[in-house]
FILUMPA-544396 format. One record per residue (C-alpha): x negated, y negated, z; residue number from 1. Coordinates in steps of 0.25 Angstrom, whole numbers, plus 5000, padded with zeros to 4 digits. Layout:
N
{node {X,Y,Z},NUM}
...
This chain:
823
{node {5264,4914,5194},1}
{node {5261,4899,5197},2}
{node {5273,4891,5201},3}
{node {5276,4877,5196},4}
{node {5273,4867,5205},5}
{node {5287,4862,5213},6}
{node {5295,4848,5212},7}
{node {5304,4849,5223},8}
{node {5307,4833,5222},9}
{node {5310,4834,5209},10}
{node {5319,4847,5211},11}
{node {5335,4847,5211},12}
{node {5336,4858,5223},13}
{node {5330,4871,5221},14}
{node {5333,4878,5208},15}
{node {5345,4889,5208},16}
{node {5342,4901,5199},17}
{node {5354,4898,5189},18}
{node {5361,4913,5187},19}
{node {5366,4912,5173},20}
{node {5370,4926,5174},21}
{node {5382,4922,5184},22}
{node {5384,4909,5177},23}
{node {5374,4901,5177},24}
{node {5382,4889,5183},25}
{node {5372,4886,5195},26}
{node {5372,4871,5192},27}
{node {5360,4864,5197},28}
{node {5369,4852,5197},29}
{node {5373,4857,5212},30}
{node {5358,4853,5219},31}
{node {5355,4842,5225},32}
{node {5352,4829,5215},33}
{node {5341,4823,5216},34}
{node {5343,4807,5215},35}
{node {5336,4795,5214},36}
{node {5322,4801,5219},37}
{node {5320,4810,5207},38}
{node {5320,4798,5199},39}
{node {5310,4792,5206},40}
{node {5302,4803,5203},41}
{node {5288,4802,5194},42}
{node {5286,4815,5186},43}
{node {5272,4818,5183},44}
{node {5273,4828,5170},45}
{node {5267,4824,5158},46}
{node {5267,4829,5146},47}
{node {5253,4838,5143},48}
{node {5253,4838,5158},49}
{node {5251,4851,5166},50}
{node {5257,4855,5179},51}
{node {5246,4865,5185},52}
{node {5257,4873,5194},53}
{node {5262,4885,5185},54}
{node {5254,4881,5172},55}
{node {5265,4870,5169},56}
{node {5263,4863,5154},57}
{node {5272,4852,5149},58}
{node {5267,4849,5138},59}
{node {5274,4839,5127},60}
{node {5279,4847,5114},61}
{node {5288,4850,5103},62}
{node {5291,4863,5098},63}
{node {5307,4865,5090},64}
{node {5312,4857,5100},65}
{node {5322,4851,5093},66}
{node {5329,4836,5098},67}
{node {5340,4838,5108},68}
{node {5356,4838,5100},69}
{node {5364,4826,5107},70}
{node {5378,4832,5113},71}
{node {5387,4829,5101},72}
{node {5382,4835,5088},73}
{node {5368,4837,5084},74}
{node {5364,4845,5070},75}
{node {5352,4848,5063},76}
{node {5347,4854,5047},77}
{node {5333,4859,5044},78}
{node {5329,4863,5033},79}
{node {5317,4873,5031},80}
{node {5312,4876,5016},81}
{node {5302,4887,5011},82}
{node {5293,4882,5003},83}
{node {5294,4891,4989},84}
{node {5284,4903,4984},85}
{node {5277,4895,4973},86}
{node {5286,4891,4960},87}
{node {5281,4894,4943},88}
{node {5281,4880,4938},89}
{node {5289,4881,4927},90}
{node {5283,4878,4911},91}
{node {5291,4869,4908},92}
{node {5306,4862,4915},93}
{node {5310,4864,4930},94}
{node {5302,4874,4941},95}
{node {5316,4879,4951},96}
{node {5309,4884,4965},97}
{node {5317,4891,4976},98}
{node {5313,4885,4989},99}
{node {5320,4890,5002},100}
{node {5325,4884,5012},101}
{node {5334,4886,5026},102}
{node {5341,4875,5033},103}
{node {5347,4877,5048},104}
{node {5359,4867,5053},105}
{node {5362,4866,5067},106}
{node {5369,4858,5076},107}
{node {5373,4856,5092},108}
{node {5386,4850,5097},109}
{node {5398,4849,5092},110}
{node {5393,4846,5076},111}
{node {5400,4847,5065},112}
{node {5398,4860,5056},113}
{node {5389,4858,5044},114}
{node {5392,4860,5030},115}
{node {5382,4861,5020},116}
{node {5368,4858,5017},117}
{node {5360,4853,5008},118}
{node {5345,4855,5005},119}
{node {5336,4848,4994},120}
{node {5321,4849,4991},121}
{node {5315,4839,4986},122}
{node {5298,4839,4979},123}
{node {5292,4825,4986},124}
{node {5279,4827,4978},125}
{node {5270,4839,4973},126}
{node {5254,4842,4971},127}
{node {5248,4840,4962},128}
{node {5260,4834,4954},129}
{node {5272,4834,4946},130}
{node {5289,4834,4949},131}
{node {5294,4837,4961},132}
{node {5307,4844,4964},133}
{node {5320,4845,4969},134}
{node {5334,4855,4973},135}
{node {5344,4855,4982},136}
{node {5355,4865,4989},137}
{node {5369,4863,4996},138}
{node {5374,4875,5003},139}
{node {5385,4877,5015},140}
{node {5381,4877,5029},141}
{node {5395,4878,5036},142}
{node {5386,4882,5050},143}
{node {5374,4879,5056},144}
{node {5362,4889,5054},145}
{node {5352,4892,5044},146}
{node {5354,4892,5029},147}
{node {5344,4897,5020},148}
{node {5341,4898,5004},149}
{node {5334,4892,4995},150}
{node {5333,4876,4986},151}
{node {5329,4878,4971},152}
{node {5321,4867,4965},153}
{node {5316,4861,4954},154}
{node {5304,4858,4950},155}
{node {5300,4850,4936},156}
{node {5288,4852,4929},157}
{node {5276,4851,4930},158}
{node {5262,4856,4936},159}
{node {5259,4865,4949},160}
{node {5262,4860,4960},161}
{node {5267,4858,4975},162}
{node {5276,4850,4979},163}
{node {5281,4846,4994},164}
{node {5298,4847,4995},165}
{node {5306,4839,5004},166}
{node {5320,4847,5008},167}
{node {5330,4840,5014},168}
{node {5342,4851,5019},169}
{node {5355,4842,5024},170}
{node {5370,4846,5030},171}
{node {5383,4841,5031},172}
{node {5391,4842,5042},173}
{node {5404,4841,5042},174}
{node {5404,4829,5047},175}
{node {5396,4819,5039},176}
{node {5384,4821,5043},177}
{node {5373,4827,5039},178}
{node {5358,4833,5042},179}
{node {5345,4835,5036},180}
{node {5334,4844,5039},181}
{node {5320,4840,5030},182}
{node {5305,4846,5027},183}
{node {5298,4849,5014},184}
{node {5291,4861,5009},185}
{node {5282,4863,4995},186}
{node {5286,4870,4983},187}
{node {5276,4873,4974},188}
{node {5277,4876,4958},189}
{node {5266,4882,4952},190}
{node {5257,4887,4940},191}
{node {5259,4899,4934},192}
{node {5250,4911,4934},193}
{node {5241,4912,4921},194}
{node {5247,4922,4912},195}
{node {5259,4925,4921},196}
{node {5269,4914,4922},197}
{node {5278,4918,4933},198}
{node {5272,4919,4942},199}
{node {5260,4906,4949},200}
{node {5250,4906,4947},201}
{node {5245,4907,4960},202}
{node {5258,4913,4971},203}
{node {5261,4913,4984},204}
{node {5274,4925,4988},205}
{node {5282,4922,5001},206}
{node {5281,4935,5007},207}
{node {5288,4932,5019},208}
{node {5302,4925,5020},209}
{node {5308,4912,5018},210}
{node {5309,4907,5031},211}
{node {5307,4915,5043},212}
{node {5314,4915,5053},213}
{node {5308,4920,5068},214}
{node {5311,4916,5081},215}
{node {5307,4907,5089},216}
{node {5291,4907,5093},217}
{node {5287,4918,5083},218}
{node {5282,4917,5071},219}
{node {5284,4918,5055},220}
{node {5276,4926,5045},221}
{node {5276,4920,5030},222}
{node {5268,4927,5022},223}
{node {5263,4925,5006},224}
{node {5257,4932,4996},225}
{node {5248,4923,4986},226}
{node {5244,4927,4973},227}
{node {5233,4925,4964},228}
{node {5241,4927,4952},229}
{node {5229,4922,4942},230}
{node {5223,4931,4934},231}
{node {5208,4927,4933},232}
{node {5207,4915,4941},233}
{node {5205,4917,4957},234}
{node {5212,4906,4967},235}
{node {5206,4900,4980},236}
{node {5221,4894,4988},237}
{node {5221,4888,5001},238}
{node {5233,4891,5009},239}
{node {5237,4882,5019},240}
{node {5250,4883,5026},241}
{node {5259,4874,5037},242}
{node {5273,4876,5046},243}
{node {5279,4864,5047},244}
{node {5292,4863,5055},245}
{node {5305,4859,5048},246}
{node {5317,4859,5056},247}
{node {5314,4846,5062},248}
{node {5323,4835,5065},249}
{node {5334,4831,5053},250}
{node {5342,4821,5051},251}
{node {5355,4818,5051},252}
{node {5365,4804,5043},253}
{node {5381,4803,5047},254}
{node {5382,4802,5062},255}
{node {5380,4790,5072},256}
{node {5367,4787,5080},257}
{node {5376,4788,5091},258}
{node {5386,4798,5089},259}
{node {5379,4809,5096},260}
{node {5375,4816,5083},261}
{node {5361,4821,5077},262}
{node {5352,4830,5072},263}
{node {5342,4839,5081},264}
{node {5330,4847,5078},265}
{node {5327,4862,5078},266}
{node {5313,4859,5080},267}
{node {5308,4847,5084},268}
{node {5313,4834,5079},269}
{node {5299,4828,5075},270}
{node {5283,4833,5073},271}
{node {5281,4847,5079},272}
{node {5286,4861,5078},273}
{node {5276,4865,5066},274}
{node {5277,4879,5068},275}
{node {5262,4885,5069},276}
{node {5255,4894,5058},277}
{node {5246,4906,5056},278}
{node {5241,4912,5044},279}
{node {5242,4927,5049},280}
{node {5229,4930,5050},281}
{node {5224,4919,5059},282}
{node {5237,4928,5069},283}
{node {5230,4941,5068},284}
{node {5221,4944,5084},285}
{node {5208,4947,5083},286}
{node {5207,4961,5082},287}
{node {5197,4970,5092},288}
{node {5181,4970,5088},289}
{node {5176,4983,5082},290}
{node {5182,4989,5069},291}
{node {5187,5003,5072},292}
{node {5188,5006,5055},293}
{node {5174,5009,5051},294}
{node {5164,5019,5042},295}
{node {5153,5012,5042},296}
{node {5140,5013,5053},297}
{node {5141,4997,5052},298}
{node {5128,4997,5045},299}
{node {5125,4996,5029},300}
{node {5116,4999,5021},301}
{node {5121,4997,5008},302}
{node {5127,4983,5002},303}
{node {5139,4986,4991},304}
{node {5139,4973,4979},305}
{node {5142,4975,4964},306}
{node {5130,4967,4958},307}
{node {5138,4959,4950},308}
{node {5148,4948,4953},309}
{node {5163,4953,4956},310}
{node {5172,4958,4968},311}
{node {5172,4970,4977},312}
{node {5179,4978,4987},313}
{node {5176,4988,4998},314}
{node {5186,4996,5009},315}
{node {5184,5007,5018},316}
{node {5194,5016,5020},317}
{node {5198,5019,5033},318}
{node {5209,5031,5042},319}
{node {5218,5024,5051},320}
{node {5215,5027,5065},321}
{node {5226,5027,5079},322}
{node {5227,5016,5085},323}
{node {5222,5008,5072},324}
{node {5232,5007,5062},325}
{node {5233,4991,5060},326}
{node {5218,4985,5054},327}
{node {5216,4970,5059},328}
{node {5201,4967,5054},329}
{node {5190,4972,5044},330}
{node {5176,4970,5044},331}
{node {5167,4971,5033},332}
{node {5151,4970,5033},333}
{node {5146,4962,5020},334}
{node {5133,4964,5014},335}
{node {5126,4953,5003},336}
{node {5136,4944,5001},337}
{node {5136,4930,5003},338}
{node {5143,4923,5019},339}
{node {5155,4915,5014},340}
{node {5160,4926,5003},341}
{node {5177,4929,5004},342}
{node {5181,4944,5006},343}
{node {5193,4949,5010},344}
{node {5195,4961,5018},345}
{node {5206,4970,5017},346}
{node {5215,4983,5019},347}
{node {5221,4994,5012},348}
{node {5232,5003,5014},349}
{node {5230,5017,5010},350}
{node {5245,5021,5004},351}
{node {5241,5036,5000},352}
{node {5229,5038,5012},353}
{node {5220,5045,5003},354}
{node {5209,5036,5007},355}
{node {5205,5028,4992},356}
{node {5208,5014,4990},357}
{node {5213,5015,4977},358}
{node {5226,5012,4982},359}
{node {5225,5005,4993},360}
{node {5236,4995,4996},361}
{node {5230,4980,4999},362}
{node {5236,4978,5018},363}
{node {5229,4966,5019},364}
{node {5218,4958,5017},365}
{node {5210,4944,5023},366}
{node {5198,4936,5016},367}
{node {5186,4934,5024},368}
{node {5172,4928,5021},369}
{node {5158,4935,5024},370}
{node {5151,4928,5036},371}
{node {5140,4938,5039},372}
{node {5134,4945,5026},373}
{node {5125,4955,5027},374}
{node {5124,4956,5041},375}
{node {5131,4970,5044},376}
{node {5141,4964,5054},377}
{node {5157,4967,5051},378}
{node {5164,4952,5047},379}
{node {5176,4957,5054},380}
{node {5191,4950,5047},381}
{node {5202,4952,5056},382}
{node {5216,4955,5045},383}
{node {5229,4954,5048},384}
{node {5232,4966,5056},385}
{node {5235,4976,5045},386}
{node {5241,4991,5048},387}
{node {5235,5003,5038},388}
{node {5244,5012,5044},389}
{node {5244,5026,5055},390}
{node {5233,5033,5059},391}
{node {5226,5041,5049},392}
{node {5232,5033,5037},393}
{node {5220,5027,5028},394}
{node {5217,5012,5023},395}
{node {5207,5005,5019},396}
{node {5198,4989,5020},397}
{node {5192,4984,5014},398}
{node {5183,4972,5010},399}
{node {5186,4962,4996},400}
{node {5176,4952,4991},401}
{node {5180,4947,4977},402}
{node {5167,4938,4975},403}
{node {5156,4948,4976},404}
{node {5142,4944,4968},405}
{node {5133,4951,4962},406}
{node {5122,4947,4973},407}
{node {5133,4952,4984},408}
{node {5133,4966,4990},409}
{node {5146,4963,5001},410}
{node {5149,4976,5004},411}
{node {5140,4984,5015},412}
{node {5139,5002,5015},413}
{node {5135,5009,5024},414}
{node {5129,5023,5016},415}
{node {5126,5032,5029},416}
{node {5138,5036,5026},417}
{node {5149,5039,5018},418}
{node {5164,5040,5024},419}
{node {5169,5039,5009},420}
{node {5182,5028,5013},421}
{node {5171,5017,5007},422}
{node {5176,5011,4994},423}
{node {5175,4997,4984},424}
{node {5179,4992,4972},425}
{node {5175,4982,4965},426}
{node {5177,4971,4953},427}
{node {5166,4964,4944},428}
{node {5173,4950,4943},429}
{node {5175,4943,4957},430}
{node {5188,4943,4961},431}
{node {5190,4955,4956},432}
{node {5193,4965,4965},433}
{node {5207,4971,4967},434}
{node {5211,4970,4981},435}
{node {5226,4975,4979},436}
{node {5222,4987,4969},437}
{node {5207,4992,4972},438}
{node {5210,5004,4962},439}
{node {5209,4991,4950},440}
{node {5200,4985,4954},441}
{node {5188,4985,4943},442}
{node {5178,4995,4949},443}
{node {5190,5001,4957},444}
{node {5188,5006,4972},445}
{node {5180,5018,4974},446}
{node {5170,5024,4987},447}
{node {5158,5018,4989},448}
{node {5151,5031,4985},449}
{node {5159,5031,4971},450}
{node {5148,5019,4971},451}
{node {5137,5026,4975},452}
{node {5138,5021,4986},453}
{node {5141,5031,4998},454}
{node {5145,5024,5012},455}
{node {5156,5017,5019},456}
{node {5158,5001,5019},457}
{node {5156,4992,5029},458}
{node {5173,4987,5034},459}
{node {5177,4991,5045},460}
{node {5190,4988,5051},461}
{node {5196,4985,5065},462}
{node {5213,4993,5066},463}
{node {5222,4992,5081},464}
{node {5235,4999,5084},465}
{node {5241,4984,5082},466}
{node {5238,4971,5080},467}
{node {5250,4957,5085},468}
{node {5248,4945,5079},469}
{node {5244,4935,5085},470}
{node {5255,4922,5088},471}
{node {5252,4910,5083},472}
{node {5250,4900,5095},473}
{node {5261,4889,5096},474}
{node {5252,4875,5099},475}
{node {5258,4871,5114},476}
{node {5261,4856,5107},477}
{node {5269,4857,5095},478}
{node {5270,4843,5094},479}
{node {5258,4840,5091},480}
{node {5256,4854,5081},481}
{node {5256,4848,5066},482}
{node {5260,4858,5054},483}
{node {5251,4868,5056},484}
{node {5244,4872,5044},485}
{node {5237,4883,5039},486}
{node {5226,4887,5029},487}
{node {5216,4897,5024},488}
{node {5211,4899,5010},489}
{node {5214,4912,5001},490}
{node {5204,4916,4986},491}
{node {5214,4925,4977},492}
{node {5209,4933,4966},493}
{node {5216,4933,4951},494}
{node {5229,4941,4956},495}
{node {5225,4942,4968},496}
{node {5235,4939,4983},497}
{node {5236,4938,4995},498}
{node {5245,4939,5007},499}
{node {5245,4927,5017},500}
{node {5254,4928,5031},501}
{node {5258,4916,5040},502}
{node {5261,4914,5052},503}
{node {5271,4903,5058},504}
{node {5277,4901,5074},505}
{node {5289,4895,5081},506}
{node {5288,4887,5091},507}
{node {5294,4897,5105},508}
{node {5304,4883,5105},509}
{node {5310,4882,5091},510}
{node {5325,4883,5091},511}
{node {5329,4892,5077},512}
{node {5329,4881,5066},513}
{node {5316,4877,5069},514}
{node {5306,4882,5056},515}
{node {5295,4877,5049},516}
{node {5292,4880,5036},517}
{node {5276,4885,5032},518}
{node {5270,4880,5017},519}
{node {5262,4891,5011},520}
{node {5254,4880,5000},521}
{node {5239,4888,4992},522}
{node {5231,4876,4985},523}
{node {5218,4882,4980},524}
{node {5210,4882,4967},525}
{node {5208,4895,4955},526}
{node {5196,4896,4948},527}
{node {5196,4891,4937},528}
{node {5198,4876,4943},529}
{node {5213,4876,4944},530}
{node {5221,4871,4957},531}
{node {5234,4880,4962},532}
{node {5243,4874,4973},533}
{node {5254,4883,4978},534}
{node {5264,4886,4989},535}
{node {5275,4895,4997},536}
{node {5281,4893,5011},537}
{node {5290,4900,5022},538}
{node {5297,4896,5032},539}
{node {5299,4898,5049},540}
{node {5313,4897,5055},541}
{node {5316,4898,5069},542}
{node {5326,4908,5072},543}
{node {5329,4915,5086},544}
{node {5340,4923,5078},545}
{node {5324,4932,5072},546}
{node {5318,4943,5083},547}
{node {5306,4936,5092},548}
{node {5294,4942,5091},549}
{node {5290,4948,5104},550}
{node {5273,4948,5105},551}
{node {5274,4933,5106},552}
{node {5265,4929,5116},553}
{node {5269,4917,5120},554}
{node {5284,4919,5116},555}
{node {5293,4930,5118},556}
{node {5310,4934,5117},557}
{node {5318,4921,5114},558}
{node {5334,4924,5118},559}
{node {5348,4915,5114},560}
{node {5351,4908,5126},561}
{node {5365,4909,5132},562}
{node {5373,4899,5139},563}
{node {5378,4901,5152},564}
{node {5383,4889,5156},565}
{node {5375,4878,5159},566}
{node {5364,4886,5156},567}
{node {5359,4896,5146},568}
{node {5355,4911,5148},569}
{node {5342,4918,5138},570}
{node {5348,4933,5139},571}
{node {5340,4942,5136},572}
{node {5335,4960,5136},573}
{node {5323,4963,5138},574}
{node {5319,4978,5142},575}
{node {5322,4977,5157},576}
{node {5326,4962,5161},577}
{node {5338,4956,5157},578}
{node {5336,4939,5157},579}
{node {5344,4929,5156},580}
{node {5337,4912,5161},581}
{node {5344,4899,5163},582}
{node {5341,4887,5160},583}
{node {5349,4879,5170},584}
{node {5352,4863,5170},585}
{node {5351,4860,5182},586}
{node {5351,4843,5189},587}
{node {5351,4833,5178},588}
{node {5349,4819,5183},589}
{node {5349,4805,5176},590}
{node {5345,4793,5181},591}
{node {5350,4779,5172},592}
{node {5343,4767,5180},593}
{node {5353,4757,5185},594}
{node {5362,4766,5184},595}
{node {5363,4772,5198},596}
{node {5362,4780,5203},597}
{node {5358,4791,5192},598}
{node {5370,4798,5185},599}
{node {5367,4814,5186},600}
{node {5372,4824,5175},601}
{node {5383,4831,5173},602}
{node {5381,4846,5167},603}
{node {5390,4847,5154},604}
{node {5398,4861,5149},605}
{node {5395,4858,5133},606}
{node {5381,4866,5133},607}
{node {5378,4865,5118},608}
{node {5372,4878,5111},609}
{node {5367,4875,5098},610}
{node {5356,4879,5090},611}
{node {5349,4889,5100},612}
{node {5351,4879,5110},613}
{node {5359,4875,5122},614}
{node {5361,4860,5129},615}
{node {5365,4858,5143},616}
{node {5371,4844,5142},617}
{node {5372,4836,5156},618}
{node {5379,4824,5156},619}
{node {5380,4812,5164},620}
{node {5395,4810,5172},621}
{node {5402,4797,5166},622}
{node {5403,4784,5170},623}
{node {5391,4778,5164},624}
{node {5385,4770,5160},625}
{node {5373,4781,5160},626}
{node {5363,4772,5155},627}
{node {5360,4759,5148},628}
{node {5354,4757,5133},629}
{node {5338,4756,5137},630}
{node {5340,4761,5150},631}
{node {5334,4772,5156},632}
{node {5338,4783,5163},633}
{node {5332,4797,5170},634}
{node {5334,4810,5168},635}
{node {5330,4825,5177},636}
{node {5334,4839,5175},637}
{node {5331,4852,5183},638}
{node {5331,4864,5173},639}
{node {5330,4879,5177},640}
{node {5326,4891,5172},641}
{node {5330,4901,5180},642}
{node {5333,4918,5178},643}
{node {5347,4923,5181},644}
{node {5339,4935,5188},645}
{node {5337,4935,5202},646}
{node {5326,4942,5201},647}
{node {5317,4933,5188},648}
{node {5312,4921,5191},649}
{node {5307,4910,5183},650}
{node {5296,4901,5184},651}
{node {5294,4891,5174},652}
{node {5279,4890,5170},653}
{node {5280,4880,5158},654}
{node {5285,4868,5153},655}
{node {5285,4859,5140},656}
{node {5288,4848,5140},657}
{node {5296,4845,5124},658}
{node {5294,4830,5121},659}
{node {5303,4823,5109},660}
{node {5295,4822,5095},661}
{node {5290,4810,5093},662}
{node {5295,4807,5080},663}
{node {5310,4809,5086},664}
{node {5317,4800,5096},665}
{node {5314,4804,5110},666}
{node {5326,4809,5113},667}
{node {5325,4824,5119},668}
{node {5315,4834,5126},669}
{node {5312,4848,5129},670}
{node {5306,4856,5139},671}
{node {5301,4871,5137},672}
{node {5302,4880,5149},673}
{node {5297,4892,5150},674}
{node {5297,4900,5162},675}
{node {5291,4914,5167},676}
{node {5302,4924,5172},677}
{node {5297,4934,5182},678}
{node {5306,4943,5192},679}
{node {5311,4958,5193},680}
{node {5315,4964,5179},681}
{node {5303,4955,5173},682}
{node {5293,4964,5168},683}
{node {5279,4960,5173},684}
{node {5273,4960,5159},685}
{node {5282,4954,5149},686}
{node {5280,4937,5155},687}
{node {5295,4933,5153},688}
{node {5299,4919,5152},689}
{node {5309,4908,5150},690}
{node {5308,4898,5140},691}
{node {5318,4886,5137},692}
{node {5317,4874,5129},693}
{node {5324,4861,5135},694}
{node {5327,4848,5128},695}
{node {5333,4838,5135},696}
{node {5340,4823,5130},697}
{node {5348,4813,5135},698}
{node {5361,4807,5128},699}
{node {5370,4797,5131},700}
{node {5383,4794,5129},701}
{node {5391,4783,5126},702}
{node {5404,4778,5119},703}
{node {5403,4768,5108},704}
{node {5412,4759,5102},705}
{node {5423,4769,5100},706}
{node {5424,4776,5110},707}
{node {5413,4786,5101},708}
{node {5403,4792,5113},709}
{node {5389,4791,5108},710}
{node {5376,4796,5110},711}
{node {5364,4790,5110},712}
{node {5350,4799,5115},713}
{node {5341,4795,5126},714}
{node {5326,4791,5123},715}
{node {5318,4800,5132},716}
{node {5304,4795,5137},717}
{node {5297,4807,5132},718}
{node {5285,4800,5144},719}
{node {5296,4803,5153},720}
{node {5300,4816,5153},721}
{node {5295,4827,5165},722}
{node {5296,4840,5165},723}
{node {5292,4847,5181},724}
{node {5292,4862,5186},725}
{node {5303,4859,5198},726}
{node {5302,4874,5202},727}
{node {5298,4888,5196},728}
{node {5311,4889,5187},729}
{node {5315,4872,5189},730}
{node {5312,4863,5179},731}
{node {5313,4846,5180},732}
{node {5312,4836,5169},733}
{node {5315,4821,5169},734}
{node {5315,4809,5158},735}
{node {5319,4796,5156},736}
{node {5325,4792,5145},737}
{node {5333,4780,5139},738}
{node {5345,4777,5128},739}
{node {5342,4769,5117},740}
{node {5355,4764,5111},741}
{node {5370,4763,5114},742}
{node {5377,4757,5125},743}
{node {5379,4761,5139},744}
{node {5376,4775,5139},745}
{node {5390,4783,5148},746}
{node {5383,4795,5148},747}
{node {5369,4802,5148},748}
{node {5369,4820,5143},749}
{node {5353,4828,5146},750}
{node {5355,4837,5135},751}
{node {5348,4850,5139},752}
{node {5346,4856,5129},753}
{node {5341,4871,5129},754}
{node {5334,4876,5117},755}
{node {5340,4892,5118},756}
{node {5333,4897,5107},757}
{node {5319,4890,5109},758}
{node {5320,4895,5123},759}
{node {5324,4909,5130},760}
{node {5316,4920,5137},761}
{node {5304,4924,5133},762}
{node {5299,4937,5135},763}
{node {5284,4941,5130},764}
{node {5287,4956,5130},765}
{node {5289,4966,5118},766}
{node {5303,4971,5116},767}
{node {5305,4980,5106},768}
{node {5299,4981,5092},769}
{node {5307,4978,5082},770}
{node {5293,4981,5071},771}
{node {5296,4995,5076},772}
{node {5303,5002,5064},773}
{node {5307,5015,5068},774}
{node {5310,5013,5084},775}
{node {5299,5021,5088},776}
{node {5293,5010,5098},777}
{node {5280,5009,5089},778}
{node {5278,4999,5077},779}
{node {5266,5008,5069},780}
{node {5264,5012,5055},781}
{node {5280,5019,5055},782}
{node {5286,5004,5057},783}
{node {5276,5001,5046},784}
{node {5280,5010,5033},785}
{node {5294,5007,5038},786}
{node {5291,4991,5036},787}
{node {5282,4995,5022},788}
{node {5294,5005,5019},789}
{node {5306,4994,5020},790}
{node {5297,4983,5014},791}
{node {5308,4973,5009},792}
{node {5321,4969,5008},793}
{node {5326,4974,5019},794}
{node {5337,4968,5029},795}
{node {5340,4975,5041},796}
{node {5331,4988,5042},797}
{node {5322,4989,5052},798}
{node {5309,4986,5045},799}
{node {5313,4971,5042},800}
{node {5308,4970,5056},801}
{node {5308,4954,5055},802}
{node {5323,4952,5052},803}
{node {5320,4947,5038},804}
{node {5328,4955,5029},805}
{node {5316,4962,5022},806}
{node {5306,4967,5027},807}
{node {5289,4962,5024},808}
{node {5278,4957,5029},809}
{node {5283,4952,5042},810}
{node {5289,4964,5046},811}
{node {5276,4973,5044},812}
{node {5268,4962,5051},813}
{node {5278,4964,5063},814}
{node {5277,4978,5061},815}
{node {5260,4974,5064},816}
{node {5263,4965,5077},817}
{node {5270,4977,5083},818}
{node {5262,4989,5080},819}
{node {5259,4996,5093},820}
{node {5271,5002,5102},821}
{node {5283,4994,5106},822}
{node {5284,4987,5117},823}
């Protein structure tokens, strides 16, 4: 392991190990103080520079970094809204739309309680046009926390349209102060299906929860079913989805600017913090090469077509092989058909295991286009990993081609032998194949031999024992990460449905209450020339009480911090390693030019514990003035990342400087610190590390004309911020600042604010797997059956793996992701 660069000239004495288990009280204040010589130093570290020793990187970022709160009272109201499923227009009169909402109310310091919260939603514009709508609801909110519900909006008569909706949540507090949070969403008013006014012509059903809570750094999965309810027309739609931050810096009214009261952001107060998203199929790892399910020898002697325009389905039946229960790709070779022709590969379950697909159940379907027609080459299509049962069960893989011309012969047949496991179905009209009910096709499903074509179709598949979806990669520079948008095109025949799944991942540093809203919009054209618009949506709420997903490659276990004197401890029991960690605030000194010689900040005892963060204030001794308006000052702070176990060592390996957002006042900054842990009791193969988000701000105290204490936040020169490793377990930071308002500053208070739930012990090991529903030490088919048999509302049951009170698609994905022996 590399050692970090050591700077003895800027280190205040040798680091003492912080012994939290005894009292965690060894004060670094007793060390030798570095005086004016320290202030003559000019450090060279700048944003995005690289310290080569140890691979330490410091770079600007804004990942879920809220503005530090003033010490007196700070509060915040944030609003998450969920775009509802499309609502069919009432032919005449008002259309009522129910919009799911979640409000997060938080406070810090000596705040009075919140009383009630009012949420209003108002549309600001509709496309292609038409009247907007509005709605409002007020509910009691006597305690900080998360409040979920719905709000009914009323829209006037008009054409089908997508309306942008702006929401505001306003909390009234006991002292008359109000705090507000805002954001926008979309509402879709749609035309009914021909012949059935009760359903949308193009419907979007959200199969997952309205708001999905996930641990910091973990992924939330949204699932939607799209259905074309038009009985005669095909539609081609462009699907777009985005993920926009909602928990930004709110507003506050009813307090004096110098009172010390204010708002803070649960997430980043300005730009940034938009969570990355991806379609599930884009997160499927590349399967191994080859095919382990095959019937043919790979050489075709015949091509099969219809001789007229229509649609075709062709399948092969296989028995599940041991260790190959999860299908990851389907492969097919094509005969005479134009390259670029759209087709789908599909996997079906055989519910009675009789080898006959007449009652087959469609498990998954993935679109593709022909690329190597007539070459005999197998084209590989990676699919969402699909469990097809235990060894010996029957299943089917096949190709669905809804557009077959009279001159086409797309299916290839090897007629050297006939296993009786290849099947065909067809329709005499394009888009007429019934993929969901194979027996209901105009030409029902039958073996190739039953059509006078004995042989084996050139369709193959790849199976393996288990597959874990990839994690969305988190960009290194959140401020440069704009609202992400993903898109894909889907064609739906009359009556056809597709399921679309999307993953959203929060930043590892997000504290509880951070959130993003994802809008899921569809715009397309029917074959009769009409345009259709529809939408839905979901929200991703960061909630540290949700168990973490331990297979995250760049995260791990995060544990609630515990107050320990002037530091805090992370407590957690791992398989054979009990760990406590301490972040100890060391020497903090302030130099105000013109006020000799310098002012040493003394520790305060009123450590604040709110909103998942712990604030450790240090304040100058009275007898100032400490600074004058417009007078610059200098701050140096030393901090330590120490293990309380004498046999465990920590070494800082990564620093990230988190600057203030460009859209807010530069009154704060932060540092993300990561330190590796090693030593006796730490298994060599787990890669344990400690991570903390440390926020820094400076608050000036002055006495008003009436004798009241006033607070003035200092402006911090963001270009002057310097972060350096001072040793394996020690870091130093310095910066310049200035007070721009108020009278003489009597005292300075440097707030060291550690984002509790944004930091913790991260252990990259597999812990007991919740997907092992039956507790046999394996995640396998019996667990899959337990999920399927408990499908639907099932609060508290073992099959409810994600703990949302219902057994559904996300629990099924959890079984697939954890397939195999438990660690």
